[in-house]
C-alpha positions in Angstrom: 63.5 48.2 182.1 61.4 50.2 179.6 58.8 48.3 177.6 58.5 49.9 174.1 55.7 47.7 172.8 53.7 44.6 173.5 52.5 41.6 171.5 50.8 38.3 172.0 52.1 35.4 169.9 49.8 32.5 169.0 50.7 29.3 167.3 48.0 28.2 164.7 47.7 25.8 161.8 46.6 28.4 159.2 48.3 31.8 159.8 46.6 33.4 156.8 43.1 32.4 158.0 43.6 33.9 161.5 45.2 37.0 160.0 42.3 37.6 157.6 39.8 37.1 160.3 41.3 39.8 162.6 41.6 42.1 159.6 38.1 41.7 158.3 36.2 41.6 161.5 38.3 43.5 164.0 40.0 46.2 161.9 43.6 45.0 162.4 46.2 45.6 159.6 49.0 43.3 158.7 52.3 45.1 159.6 54.7 42.3 158.8 54.3 38.9 157.2 56.4 36.0 155.9 55.8 32.3 155.3 54.3 31.0 158.5 54.2 34.4 160.2 52.0 37.5 160.4 52.1 40.5 162.8 48.9 42.5 163.0 48.3 45.8 164.7 45.8 48.6 165.3 46.6 52.1 166.5 44.3 51.7 169.5 45.1 48.1 170.5 48.2 48.8 172.6 49.7 45.6 171.3 50.3 43.5 168.2 48.8 40.1 167.6 51.3 37.7 166.0 50.4 34.4 164.4 53.0 31.7 163.9 52.4 28.5 162.0 52.7 25.4 164.2 55.8 23.4 163.5 58.0 26.3 162.4 61.7 25.4 162.9 62.3 28.9 164.3 60.3 28.0 167.4 62.0 26.1 170.2 61.4 22.4 169.9 59.2 22.2 173.0 56.8 24.9 171.5 56.6 23.9 167.9 53.5 21.8 168.1 51.7 23.8 170.7 48.4 25.4 169.7 46.9 28.6 171.1 44.5 26.7 173.3 43.3 27.8 176.6 43.9 31.5 175.7 41.4 34.2 175.3 42.3 37.2 173.2 40.2 39.9 174.9 39.6 43.4 173.6 37.8 46.0 175.7 35.5 48.1 173.5 32.9 50.8 173.6 29.3 50.0 172.5 29.5 46.3 173.1 26.0 45.7 171.9 26.7 47.4 168.6 29.8 45.2 168.1 27.8 42.1 168.8 25.2 43.1 166.2 27.9 44.1 163.7 29.6 40.7 164.0 26.4 38.8 163.6 25.5 40.8 160.5 29.0 39.9 159.1 28.1 36.2 159.6 30.5 35.6 162.5 29.2 32.8 164.9 28.9 34.0 168.5 30.3 31.1 170.5 29.5 32.6 173.9 26.5 34.8 174.2 26.6 38.2 176.0 27.1 37.6 179.7 27.3 40.0 182.6 29.3 39.2 185.7 28.2 40.4 189.2 31.1 42.9 189.2 29.8 44.6 186.0 32.0 43.0 183.3 30.0 42.2 180.1 31.4 40.1 177.4 30.7 37.8 174.4 33.1 35.5 172.4 33.7 34.3 168.9 36.3 32.0 167.5 38.6 32.5 164.5 39.0 29.8 161.9 41.8 28.2 163.9 39.7 28.1 167.1 41.4 31.1 168.8 38.9 32.7 171.2 38.3 36.4 170.7 36.3 38.1 173.4 34.9 41.6 173.3 34.3 43.0 176.8 33.2 46.3 178.4 33.6 47.5 182.0 31.1 50.3 181.6 28.4 48.5 183.5 30.6 48.4 186.6 31.0 52.2 186.7 27.3 52.7 186.1 26.4 51.0 189.4 
């Protein structure tokens, strides 16, 4: 097997709202879109984020009404503190304050308009120890 690309696909109520949130605050661009569907990418993300509207007939019946709950969309970034301040300045509510784990991971979280958790993380603190 050869994997040529990767994506995470999330079912949400309002595809346009989640798409706009990632574009505005995280620099993603919409690569494909249709009614109830949007695929977003960044050159440096290593994957696409796909939003599907809940209830789409193209989804298997046992998945149609699922919501992207219990999932954390995590992005490892440089300059974590700068990203935290930038998002605050843009009016994004920080739903989990900056935390640091004993192994050196630091992270904070926000939620998009559909409740999807977006976490920014760095591992730099671990290598500094």
